[in-house]
FIKOLMAR-970450 format. One record per atom (N, C-alpha, C, O): x negated, y, z negated; residue in one letter; residue number from 1. Coordinates in Angstrom, 1 decimal, padded with zeros to 4 digits. Each point is the difference from the previous one (the first is absolute). Last residue first. Layout:
// residues N
X	Y	Z	A	NUM
...
//
This chain:
// residues 130
008.6	001.7	-003.7	I	130
-000.9	-001.7	-000.1	I	130
-000.6	000.1	-001.3	I	130
-000.8	-000.9	-000.4	I	130
002.2	005.5	002.1	C	129
001.7	-001.2	-001.0	C	129
-000.9	-001.1	-000.2	C	129
-000.1	-000.4	-001.2	C	129
-002.7	003.4	003.6	S	128
000.0	000.2	-001.0	S	128
001.3	-001.3	-001.2	S	128
000.0	-000.7	-001.0	S	128
-000.4	000.4	006.1	N	127
-001.3	-000.4	-000.6	N	127
000.3	000.3	-001.4	N	127
000.1	-001.1	-000.7	N	127
002.7	002.9	003.7	I	126
000.6	-001.2	-000.7	I	126
-001.7	-000.7	-000.9	I	126
000.0	-000.4	-001.2	I	126
000.3	005.0	002.2	P	125
000.2	-000.5	-001.3	P	125
001.1	-001.4	-000.1	P	125
000.8	-000.4	-000.9	P	125
-003.0	001.8	005.2	L	124
-000.6	000.0	-001.2	L	124
000.3	000.1	-001.2	L	124
-000.9	-000.3	-000.8	L	124
003.6	-000.2	004.8	I	123
-001.2	-001.0	-000.2	I	123
-000.8	000.0	-000.8	I	123
-000.4	-001.1	-000.5	I	123
004.3	004.7	000.7	I	122
000.4	-001.4	000.4	I	122
-001.0	-000.8	-000.8	I	122
000.0	-000.2	-001.2	I	122
-001.2	005.0	001.9	I	121
001.7	-000.1	-001.0	I	121
-000.2	-001.9	000.0	I	121
-000.3	-000.5	-001.1	I	121
-002.9	002.4	003.4	S	120
000.2	000.1	-001.2	S	120
001.0	000.0	-000.6	S	120
000.2	000.1	-001.2	S	120
-000.7	-001.9	005.4	F	119
-000.9	-000.4	-000.9	F	119
000.0	000.9	-001.1	F	119
-000.2	-000.8	-001.0	F	119
003.2	002.1	004.2	V	118
000.0	-001.4	-000.4	V	118
-000.8	-000.6	-000.7	V	118
000.5	-001.0	-000.6	V	118
-000.9	005.5	001.8	S	117
001.1	-000.2	-001.0	S	117
000.3	-001.7	-000.2	S	117
000.3	-000.5	-001.0	S	117
-003.5	001.8	004.7	Y	116
-000.6	000.4	-001.9	Y	116
001.6	-000.6	-000.4	Y	116
000.2	-001.2	000.1	Y	116
-000.2	000.7	004.3	L	115
-000.1	-001.0	-000.6	L	115
-000.3	000.1	-001.3	L	115
000.1	-000.9	-000.8	L	115
000.2	004.2	004.6	S	114
001.0	-000.5	-000.7	S	114
000.2	-001.1	-001.2	S	114
001.0	-000.1	-000.7	S	114
-005.1	001.7	002.8	T	113
000.7	001.0	-001.0	T	113
001.6	-000.8	-000.4	T	113
000.4	-000.4	-001.1	T	113
-004.3	-000.9	004.0	A	112
000.8	-000.8	-001.0	A	112
000.4	001.1	-001.3	A	112
-000.1	000.0	-001.2	A	112
-002.2	-001.1	006.6	D	111
000.7	001.6	-000.8	D	111
001.0	-000.6	-001.0	D	111
001.1	-000.2	000.2	D	111
-005.7	-001.8	002.3	V	110
001.1	-000.5	-000.2	V	110
000.7	001.1	-000.9	V	110
-000.6	000.5	-001.0	V	110
-003.6	-000.2	001.9	V	109
-000.3	-001.4	001.1	V	109
001.9	-000.2	-000.3	V	109
000.5	-000.9	000.7	V	109
-003.6	003.8	-002.9	E	108
000.9	000.7	001.0	E	108
000.5	-001.6	001.3	E	108
000.1	-000.3	001.2	E	108
-002.6	000.9	-005.5	L	107
-001.1	000.1	001.4	L	107
000.8	000.1	000.9	L	107
-000.4	000.1	001.2	L	107
002.4	-000.3	-005.4	S	106
-001.2	001.5	-000.2	S	106
-000.8	-000.2	001.4	S	106
-000.9	000.8	000.4	S	106
004.8	-004.0	-000.7	H	105
000.1	001.3	000.2	H	105
-000.7	001.4	-000.2	H	105
000.2	001.1	000.4	H	105
-001.8	-006.2	-001.0	F	104
000.8	000.3	000.9	F	104
000.6	001.6	000.6	F	104
-000.3	000.4	001.1	F	104
-001.1	-001.6	-005.5	L	103
-001.4	-000.4	000.9	L	103
000.7	000.3	001.3	L	103
-000.3	001.1	000.5	L	103
003.6	-001.4	-003.6	C	102
-000.8	001.5	-000.3	C	102
-001.1	-000.5	000.9	C	102
-000.2	001.0	000.6	C	102
002.4	-004.5	-000.1	T	101
001.2	001.1	000.1	T	101
-000.6	001.1	-000.3	T	101
000.3	000.9	000.7	T	101
-002.5	-004.6	-002.5	T	100
-000.2	-000.3	001.6	T	100
000.9	001.5	000.5	T	100
-000.7	000.7	000.7	T	100
001.2	-001.4	-005.3	L	99
-001.3	000.9	000.7	L	99
-000.2	-000.4	001.5	L	99
-000.5	000.8	000.8	L	99
004.3	-002.6	-002.7	F	98
000.0	001.5	-000.1	F	98
-001.6	000.6	000.5	F	98
-000.3	001.0	000.7	F	98
001.4	-005.8	-001.1	P	97
000.4	000.5	001.4	P	97
-000.1	001.8	000.2	P	97
-000.1	000.7	001.0	P	97
-002.1	-003.5	-004.5	V	96
-000.7	000.6	001.1	V	96
001.0	000.2	000.8	V	96
-000.4	000.7	000.9	V	96
002.4	-000.6	-005.3	W	95
-001.3	000.6	000.6	W	95
-000.1	000.2	001.2	W	95
000.4	001.1	000.6	W	95
002.6	-003.9	-002.2	C	94
000.6	001.1	000.3	C	94
-000.5	001.1	000.2	C	94
000.5	000.9	000.6	C	94
-001.6	-005.8	-001.0	L	93
001.1	000.1	001.3	L	93
000.8	001.4	-000.1	L	93
001.0	000.3	000.7	L	93
-004.8	-001.7	-004.0	F	92
-000.7	-000.3	001.8	F	92
001.6	001.0	000.9	F	92
000.0	001.0	000.8	F	92
001.0	-001.9	-005.5	D	91
-001.0	000.9	000.5	D	91
-000.2	000.8	000.7	D	91
000.2	001.3	000.1	D	91
002.3	-005.2	-000.7	T	90
000.7	001.5	-000.2	T	90
-000.7	000.7	000.4	T	90
000.2	000.6	001.1	T	90
-002.2	-004.4	-001.6	I	89
000.5	-000.1	001.3	I	89
001.1	001.2	000.0	I	89
000.4	000.4	001.1	I	89
-003.0	-001.5	-005.4	I	88
-000.6	000.3	001.0	I	88
000.2	000.0	001.5	I	88
-000.9	000.2	000.7	I	88
004.1	-001.5	-004.3	I	87
-001.1	001.4	-000.5	I	87
-000.2	000.7	001.6	I	87
000.6	000.8	000.8	I	87
000.8	-005.4	-000.8	R	86
000.9	001.2	000.1	R	86
000.1	001.5	000.2	R	86
000.5	000.8	000.8	R	86
-003.9	-004.4	-002.5	T	85
000.3	-000.5	001.1	T	85
001.0	001.6	000.5	T	85
-000.5	001.0	000.6	T	85
000.2	-001.5	-004.9	I	84
-001.4	000.0	000.4	I	84
000.5	-000.1	001.4	I	84
001.0	000.7	000.1	I	84
002.2	-002.8	-002.0	N	83
-000.3	001.3	-000.2	N	83
-000.9	001.0	000.1	N	83
000.4	001.2	-000.2	N	83
-000.7	-005.7	000.9	R	82
001.6	000.2	000.7	R	82
-000.3	001.7	000.1	R	82
-000.3	000.7	001.0	R	82
-002.7	-003.2	-004.1	Q	81
-000.6	000.2	001.3	Q	81
001.1	000.5	000.9	Q	81
-000.5	000.7	000.9	Q	81
001.8	-001.5	-005.0	L	80
-000.7	001.3	000.2	L	80
-000.5	-000.1	001.3	L	80
000.0	001.0	000.7	L	80
002.8	-004.7	-001.6	R	79
000.8	001.4	000.4	R	79
-000.8	001.0	-000.4	R	79
000.6	001.1	-000.1	R	79
-002.2	-005.2	000.2	Q	78
000.1	000.5	001.2	Q	78
000.4	000.8	-000.2	Q	78
-000.4	000.9	000.7	Q	78
-001.3	-001.6	-004.8	A	77
-000.8	000.3	001.5	A	77
000.2	000.1	000.9	A	77
-000.6	000.7	000.8	A	77
003.7	-002.9	-004.1	H	76
-000.5	002.0	-000.3	H	76
-001.0	000.1	001.0	H	76
000.5	000.7	000.9	H	76
001.0	-005.2	-000.4	K	75
001.0	001.1	000.2	K	75
-000.2	001.3	-000.2	K	75
000.3	001.0	000.7	K	75
-003.6	-003.8	-002.4	D	74
000.1	000.0	001.8	D	74
001.2	000.4	000.6	D	74
000.0	000.4	001.1	D	74
-001.0	-001.0	-005.7	P	73
-000.4	001.0	-000.1	P	73
-000.1	000.1	002.2	P	73
-000.3	000.9	000.8	P	73
003.1	-003.8	-003.1	A	72
000.5	001.0	-000.3	A	72
-001.1	001.2	000.4	A	72
000.5	001.1	000.3	A	72
-000.4	-006.5	000.2	D	71
000.4	001.3	001.3	D	71
000.1	001.6	-000.4	D	71
000.2	000.9	000.8	D	71
-001.6	-004.5	-003.9	K	70
-001.1	000.6	000.9	K	70
000.3	000.8	001.2	K	70
-000.7	000.8	000.6	K	70
003.0	-003.1	-004.7	T	69
-000.1	001.0	000.2	T	69
-001.3	000.7	000.9	T	69
-000.6	001.1	-000.3	T	69
001.3	-005.4	-001.1	G	68
001.2	-000.1	000.7	G	68
-000.1	001.5	000.1	G	68
000.4	000.1	001.2	G	68
-004.5	-001.1	-003.3	R	67
000.3	-000.9	001.1	R	67
001.6	000.8	000.5	R	67
-000.2	000.9	000.8	R	67
-000.2	-001.2	-005.3	Q	66
-000.8	001.4	001.0	Q	66
-000.3	000.1	001.3	Q	66
000.1	001.0	000.5	Q	66
001.8	-004.6	-003.1	A	65
001.1	001.4	000.0	A	65
-000.6	000.9	000.3	A	65
000.5	001.0	000.3	A	65
-002.7	-005.0	-000.5	K	64
000.6	-000.3	001.0	K	64
001.4	001.5	000.2	K	64
000.8	000.3	000.9	K	64
-005.8	000.4	-003.1	N	63
000.7	-001.5	000.3	N	63
001.5	000.1	000.8	N	63
000.1	001.0	000.7	N	63
-005.6	000.5	-000.2	G	62
001.0	000.5	-000.8	G	62
001.2	-001.0	-000.1	G	62
000.0	-001.1	000.6	G	62
-004.5	001.9	003.3	G	61
000.6	-000.4	-001.4	G	61
001.2	000.3	-000.6	G	61
000.8	000.6	000.8	G	61
-002.9	000.0	003.5	A	60
-000.9	-000.6	-000.6	A	60
000.4	-000.4	-001.3	A	60
-000.7	-000.8	-000.7	A	60
003.3	003.7	004.0	A	59
000.1	-001.7	000.2	A	59
-001.2	-000.6	-001.1	A	59
000.4	-001.1	-000.5	A	59
000.5	005.4	-000.2	M	58
001.5	-000.6	-000.3	M	58
-000.6	-001.2	000.3	M	58
-000.1	-000.9	-000.9	M	58
-003.3	003.7	002.1	L	57
000.5	-000.2	-001.7	L	57
001.3	-001.0	-000.6	L	57
000.1	-000.6	-001.1	L	57
-000.8	002.2	006.0	G	56
-001.1	-000.9	-000.4	G	56
000.1	-000.2	-001.1	G	56
000.3	-001.2	-000.2	G	56
002.5	004.5	001.7	R	55
000.7	-001.3	000.1	R	55
-001.2	-001.3	-000.5	R	55
000.3	-001.0	-000.5	R	55
-001.3	005.5	-000.7	V	54
000.6	-001.0	-000.7	V	54
001.0	-001.4	000.4	V	54
000.5	-000.9	-000.7	V	54
-003.9	003.3	003.4	A	53
-000.5	000.1	-000.7	A	53
001.1	-000.9	-001.1	A	53
-000.2	-001.2	-000.2	A	53
002.0	002.9	003.9	K	52
-000.9	-001.0	000.5	K	52
-000.6	-000.7	-001.5	K	52
000.2	-001.1	-000.3	K	52
002.0	005.4	000.5	N	51
000.9	-001.0	000.1	N	51
-001.0	-001.7	-000.1	N	51
000.1	-001.0	-000.7	N	51
-002.8	005.0	001.0	S	50
000.6	-000.1	-001.5	S	50
001.5	-001.4	-000.3	S	50
000.2	-000.7	-001.0	S	50
-001.6	002.3	005.4	E	49
-001.2	-000.9	-000.7	E	49
-000.2	-000.1	-001.6	E	49
-000.6	-000.8	-000.6	E	49
004.3	003.4	003.5	K	48
-000.7	-001.4	000.3	K	48
-000.8	-000.5	-000.6	K	48
000.3	-001.2	-000.1	K	48
000.4	005.4	-001.0	A	47
000.8	-000.7	-000.3	A	47
000.2	-001.5	000.6	A	47
000.4	-000.9	-000.7	A	47
-003.9	003.6	002.1	S	46
000.2	000.4	-001.8	S	46
000.6	-001.3	-000.5	S	46
-000.5	-000.9	-000.7	S	46
001.2	002.6	005.2	L	45
-001.1	-001.0	000.0	L	45
-000.3	-000.6	-001.5	L	45
-000.1	-001.2	-000.3	L	45
003.0	005.3	000.9	N	44
000.9	-001.3	000.5	N	44
-001.1	-001.4	000.1	N	44
000.4	-001.2	-000.1	N	44
-001.7	005.4	-001.3	I	43
000.9	-000.7	-001.3	I	43
000.5	-001.0	000.4	I	43
000.4	-000.9	-000.7	I	43
-003.1	003.1	004.2	L	42
-000.7	-000.4	-000.6	L	42
000.4	-000.6	-001.5	L	42
-000.7	-000.8	-000.6	L	42
003.1	002.9	004.0	G	41
-000.4	-000.8	000.5	G	41
-000.8	-000.7	-000.9	G	41
000.2	-001.2	000.1	G	41
001.3	005.3	-001.5	Y	40
001.5	-001.0	000.0	Y	40
-001.0	-001.7	001.1	Y	40
000.5	-001.2	-000.3	Y	40
-003.6	004.7	000.1	C	39
000.3	-000.3	-001.2	C	39
001.9	-000.7	-000.5	C	39
000.4	-000.4	-001.1	C	39
-001.9	002.5	005.6	S	38
-001.0	-001.6	-000.2	S	38
000.3	-000.2	-001.4	S	38
000.4	-001.1	-000.1	S	38
002.6	004.0	001.6	S	37
000.1	-000.9	000.8	S	37
-001.2	-001.0	-000.4	S	37
000.0	-001.2	000.0	S	37
-000.3	005.9	-001.4	I	36
001.3	-000.9	-001.0	I	36
000.3	-001.6	000.6	I	36
000.4	-000.9	-000.8	I	36
-003.9	003.8	003.1	V	35
-000.6	-000.7	-001.3	V	35
001.0	-001.1	-000.7	V	35
-000.2	-001.1	-000.5	V	35
002.0	003.5	004.5	A	34
-001.1	-000.7	000.4	A	34
-000.6	-000.8	-001.1	A	34
-000.1	-001.2	000.1	A	34
002.9	005.0	-000.3	V	33
000.6	-001.3	000.0	V	33
-000.2	-001.3	000.2	V	33
000.6	-001.0	-000.3	V	33
-003.3	004.8	-000.1	C	32
001.0	000.2	-001.7	C	32
000.7	-002.1	000.5	C	32
-000.1	-001.1	-000.5	C	32
-002.5	004.3	004.0	V	31
-000.5	-000.8	-001.1	V	31
000.9	-000.9	-000.8	V	31
-000.2	-001.2	000.0	V	31
002.5	003.8	002.7	F	30
-000.8	-001.5	000.4	F	30
-000.6	-000.4	-000.9	F	30
000.2	-001.1	-000.6	F	30
001.1	005.4	-000.7	N	29
001.2	-000.8	000.2	N	29
-000.3	-001.6	000.4	N	29
000.5	-001.0	-000.6	N	29
-004.1	004.7	001.0	C	28
000.5	-000.5	-001.6	C	28
001.1	-001.1	000.6	C	28
-000.3	-001.1	000.4	C	28
-000.2	003.0	003.6	T	27
-001.1	-000.6	-000.5	T	27
000.4	-000.9	-001.0	T	27
000.5	-001.2	000.0	T	27
002.3	004.5	000.6	I	26
000.6	-001.2	000.7	I	26
-001.4	-001.2	000.1	I	26
000.2	-001.2	000.0	I	26
-001.0	005.3	-001.5	V	25
001.0	000.0	-001.0	V	25
000.4	-001.4	000.6	V	25
000.3	-000.8	-000.9	V	25
-003.7	002.9	003.4	S	24
000.0	000.0	-001.3	S	24
000.7	-000.8	-000.6	S	24
-000.5	-001.0	-000.4	S	24
001.8	002.6	004.1	W	23
-000.3	-000.8	000.3	W	23
-001.2	-000.6	-001.3	W	23
-000.2	-001.2	000.0	W	23
002.6	005.4	-000.1	V	22
001.1	-001.3	000.4	V	22
-000.8	-001.2	000.2	V	22
000.6	-001.0	-000.5	V	22
-003.4	004.6	000.2	Y	21
000.9	-000.3	-001.5	Y	21
001.2	-000.9	000.3	Y	21
000.5	-000.7	-000.9	Y	21
-002.6	002.2	004.9	I	20
-001.0	-000.3	-001.0	I	20
000.4	-000.7	-001.4	I	20
-000.3	-001.1	-000.4	I	20
003.2	003.7	003.4	R	19
000.1	-001.3	000.1	R	19
-001.6	-001.2	-000.3	R	19
000.0	-001.2	000.2	R	19
002.8	005.7	-000.1	Q	18
-000.2	-000.4	-001.5	Q	18
-000.4	-001.3	000.6	Q	18
000.6	-001.0	-000.5	Q	18
-000.3	004.2	004.0	P	17
-001.0	000.1	-001.5	P	17
-000.2	-000.7	-000.8	P	17
-001.1	-000.2	-000.6	P	17
002.8	-000.9	005.5	D	16
000.8	000.0	-000.8	D	16
-001.5	000.4	-001.5	D	16
-000.8	-000.8	-000.4	D	16
000.7	-001.2	005.4	D	15
-000.5	001.5	-001.0	D	15
000.7	000.5	-000.9	D	15
000.0	001.3	000.1	D	15
001.0	-005.5	001.4	S	14
-002.2	000.1	000.0	S	14
000.1	001.0	000.0	S	14
-001.0	000.5	-000.5	S	14
005.8	-001.7	-001.8	K	13
-000.9	-000.3	001.2	K	13
-001.5	000.7	000.1	K	13
-000.5	000.8	-000.8	K	13
004.0	-003.3	-002.8	V	12
-000.7	001.2	000.2	V	12
-000.8	000.1	001.3	V	12
-001.0	-000.7	000.2	V	12
004.5	-002.3	-004.2	F	11
-000.1	000.0	001.6	F	11
-000.4	001.7	000.2	F	11
000.7	001.0	-000.3	F	11
000.1	-001.6	-004.5	F	10
-000.7	-000.8	000.9	F	10
-000.6	-000.1	001.0	F	10
-001.2	-000.1	000.0	F	10
003.0	003.1	-003.8	K	9
000.3	-000.3	001.6	K	9
-000.6	-001.0	000.5	K	9
-000.6	000.4	001.0	K	9
003.2	-000.5	-006.0	F	8
-001.5	000.8	000.9	F	8
000.0	-000.5	001.6	F	8
000.6	-001.0	000.6	F	8
004.0	002.1	-003.8	L	7
-000.8	-001.0	000.9	L	7
-001.5	000.9	000.1	L	7
-000.3	001.1	000.3	L	7
005.0	000.2	-003.7	C	6
-001.3	000.3	000.7	C	6
-001.1	-001.0	000.5	C	6
-000.9	-000.4	-000.8	C	6
006.7	001.1	000.0	V	5
-001.3	-000.6	-000.6	V	5
-001.2	000.1	000.7	V	5
000.0	-000.4	001.2	V	5
005.4	003.0	-002.7	M	4
-001.0	-000.6	000.6	M	4
-001.2	-000.5	000.0	M	4
-000.7	000.5	-000.9	M	4
006.4	000.4	-000.3	M	3
-001.5	-000.3	-000.2	M	3
-000.5	-000.2	001.2	M	3
000.4	-000.5	001.0	M	3
003.7	003.3	-002.8	V	2
-001.0	000.1	001.5	V	2
-001.1	-000.9	-000.9	V	2
-000.8	000.6	-000.8	V	2
006.5	000.6	-000.4	M	1
-001.6	-000.1	-000.5	M	1
-000.7	-000.8	001.6	M	1
000.4	-000.5	001.1	M	1
//
């Protein structure tokens, strides 16, 4: 049984007729990564502000039982912030090298043809798994 995978042709030369289409797809990918990273950053900031507000309410009043649980929101917020940070870092580490390599290949600074399988089969799917 033969298995085949169709991968989009991201690495194009400057004289390739598909160059405009490829760069429109790559630009769309870059914009999506930027929007997603910005949204996760806003979620991170919102979680920090919410955590501060909860801590302030718990410090201002409440009984001893409530004060004893003040670490629970802190731990939850820290875990959320770590997860968001990991997502942003993996997006950056997967897409920025790929986009840079596409740019250099398109400008014919480097011949990245041999790197295509590494990016398409290993690096970009890592981003999807995380």
